[in-house]
TORNULO-751431 format. One record per residue (C-alpha): x, y, z; residue in one letter. Coordinates in steps of 0.001 Angstrom, whole numbers, padded with zeros to 6 digits, always signed. Layout:
! TORNULO-751431
XYZa
...
This chain:
! TORNULO-751431
+000000+000000+000000m
+001337+003421-000996d
+002151+005272+002238k
+001861+008731+000679e
-001564+007996-000775q
-002673+006544+002572l
-001430+009667+004330k
-003347+011880+001894e
-006523+009810+002378a
-006276+010084+006171i
-005611+013822+006071q
-008501+014440+003682a
-010831+012331+005848t
-009800+014175+008995d
-010393+017467+007193a
-013939+016727+006028y
-014868+015203+009395l
-013585+018353+011106g
-015715+020515+008810i
-018771+018354+009520e
-018117+018700+013261k
-017967+022459+012855n
-021280+022431+010962a
-022909+020334+013689i
-021688+022755+016363a
-023142+025686+014394n
-026352+023872+013597g
-025940+024587+009883i
-023564+023849+007024a
-022961+027205+005354t
-022067+027364+001644p
-018438+027935+002633h
-018400+024829+004838l
-020150+022782+002162v
-017581+023903-000406h
-014648+022895+001830d
-016324+019621+002826f
-016841+018791-000868s
-013185+019429-001666y
-011734+017262+001114h
-014366+014539+000725f
-013568+014190-002980t
-009845+013988-002240r
-010473+011232+000312a
-012665+009395-002195h
-010013+009555-004926e
-007112+008427-002729f
-009124+005542-001261l
-010002+004528-004807h
-006329+004594-005826m
-005460+002486-002777l
-008090-000066-003755g
-009945+000161-000433i
-012838+002434-001344l
-015449-000323-001006d
-014608-000674+002688q
-015428+002986+003320h
-018443+003706+001087k
-021140+003254+003741k
-019188+005337+006255y
-018622+008123+003720m
-022209+008108+002467s
-023462+008621+006029d
-021361+011782+006357h
-022566+013126+003010v
-026142+012568+004175a
-025389+014417+007416a
-023953+017391+005567m
-026881+017437+003141l
-029227+017677+006097k
-027171+020424+007741l
-026878+022398+004490s
-030659+022913+004417k
-030349+022920+000617h
-028810+026398+000482d
-025872+025198-001620d
-025733+022685-004458n
-022033+021818-004276t
-022764+018528-002504l
-024825+017371-005458s
-021542+016709-007287d
-020239+014225-004723l
-020314+010432-005091p
-023366+008661-003552y
-025568+011791-003359v
-028051+010735-006036h
-028130+007077-005045v
-031100+005843-002947p
-030052+005457+000682s
-030652+001715+000621s
-028076+001378-002171h
-025448+003873-001074l
-022864+001212-000371d
-023267-000243-003847l
-022197+002874-005797e
-020073+001770-008731e
-017061+003536-010133e
-017464+004838-013667k
-015173+003575-016379n
-013373+006399-018137y
-011172+004208-020354d
-013616+004008-023267d
-011702+006075-025837f
-011330+004026-029010s
-008480+004334-031502e
-010957+006021-033841e
-011811+008574-031118d
-008144+009412-030599l
-007450+009649-034330e
-010366+012065-034667k
-009176+014196-031730m
-005687+014418-033235a
-006997+015281-036694k
-009236+018051-035315e
-006358+019804-033526l
-005895+023399-034718e
-003333+026168-034206w
-005821+028029-032017e
-005855+025031-029644d
-002106+025037-029003i
-000615+028462-029717f
-000462+029369-026014d
+001946+026439-025518l
+004631+028512-027273y
+006934+031077-025656h
+006825+034718-026662e
+010254+034604-028321h
+009026+031851-030651e
+006169+033951-031990l
+005826+036804-034435a
+002832+038960-035291m
+001785+039488-038899e
+003058+042907-039916q
-000184+044159-041437n
-002196+043770-038240v
-002826+046686-035884d
+000410+048548-036625e
-000318+051027-033830a
+000633+048365-031311i
+004213+047123-031135s
+004894+043462-031906a
+006136+042848-028371a
+003065+044450-026874s
+000759+042375-029048r
+002463+039125-028080i
+002281+040063-024385q
-001403+040745-024867r
-001750+037297-026410r
-000174+035717-023349m
-002513+037574-020984r
-005644+036680-022916f
-004646+033164-023892a
-007447+031642-021847r
-010210+034098-022711t
-012672+034434-025569s
-010053+036543-027399s
-007837+033491-027791k
-008904+032356-031262r
-009037+035893-032649n
-005498+036658-031492l
-004034+033318-032552a
-004833+033687-036227k
-002435+036649-036496f
+000509+034863-034859l
+003302+033141-036744k
+006244+030943-035718l
+009920+031706-036252h
+010844+028009-036416r
+009433+024522-035823v
+009973+022720-032521s
+012759+020220-031947d
+011681+016652-031236v
+011866+016904-027435k
+009874+020145-027357t
+007371+018725-029816l
+006807+015716-027557q
+006258+017954-024534t
+003748+020096-026413r
+001963+017020-027725a
+001596+015716-024155q
+000124+019021-023012k
-002190+019211-025996a
-003364+015634-025416a
-004124+016304-021750r
-006007+019462-022683r
-008045+017609-025306a
-009026+014907-022802l
-009879+017569-020236m
-012176+019272-022743n
-013926+015982-023427k
-014825+015645-019759f
-015737+019318-019405l
-018276+018954-022232r
-018354+022648-022941g
-018474+023757-019309r
-016265+026612-018101n
-013766+025117-015674k
-013232+028491-013993a
-016890+028505-012920l
-016887+024973-011521m
-016785+024101-007826s
-013618+022762-006231a
-015082+019267-006045s
-016051+019332-009726e
-012571+020469-010753k
-010947+017767-008650l
-013181+015094-010130q
-012348+016185-013684i
-008621+016209-012876e
-008896+012734-011358a
-010706+011412-014441q
-007973+012719-016731v
-005202+011455-014423n
-006563+007928-014772r
-005945+008058-018510l
-002145+008268-018607k
-001870+005543-021252a
-004641+007122-023327v
-002954+010514-023035q
+000357+009039-024177q
-001305+007344-027145n
-003115+010557-028098l
+000100+012596-027809a
+001855+010269-030265v
-001041+010693-032708k
-000961+014465-032277m
+002748+014911-033042m
+002425+014721-036859p
-000534+017105-036717r
+001372+019609-034560i
+004344+019425-036924r
+001998+020086-039822e
+000454+023067-038019i
+003885+024488-037217e
+004970+024363-040849k
+001796+026186-041827q
+002492+028940-039291r
+006143+029631-040201l
+006950+033272-040912t
+008843+032263-044064r
+007040+029704-046209r
């Protein structure tokens, strides 16, 4: 048994039990307490799952979720994202883990083929990029690239990316690193299903991260498939073609 994972599971369990105790003492689970409970509970759930001992703790954990639901008086919906919440009480200890390993080779090929420059341009450093000279000449090239970096994760991303070029293609090692990052991002987006991660609760974010972390082999496979596509994109974006 992994001692570090066991330590994390114990610490997370102690944390959510302490929050529940606080809620009981106050007679109510405030939205802030519910949020923190959700975070630590989900961490405990994930580490127990990784240790292979989750089944031994499901009934115990479901009882504490039920207690917090009662104390929350339905003034916060964060708990609705936790395991066991939507399962009838008589079946709480039978909650099954979902299988997230159902990406076929065809799925991965499609994800790699659909990769675009706008999906990966923020994986490049400022010194690797150049702005097309006929775009917004009132703003210096350096200023425009800095603006790109600041807005890389906003709705301006795709609009800014189309004006950026590359000075040179990546070496093999850098290409592999970028492919890994692009693959992880693509898998993350599959699980997000169009939702804005920045607006998600802590427990939701942790669950999404855990789902992606389980797919290391899938991510590696996808990264290999993405490398030729990234190389193709880079050649298309060179300043001198």
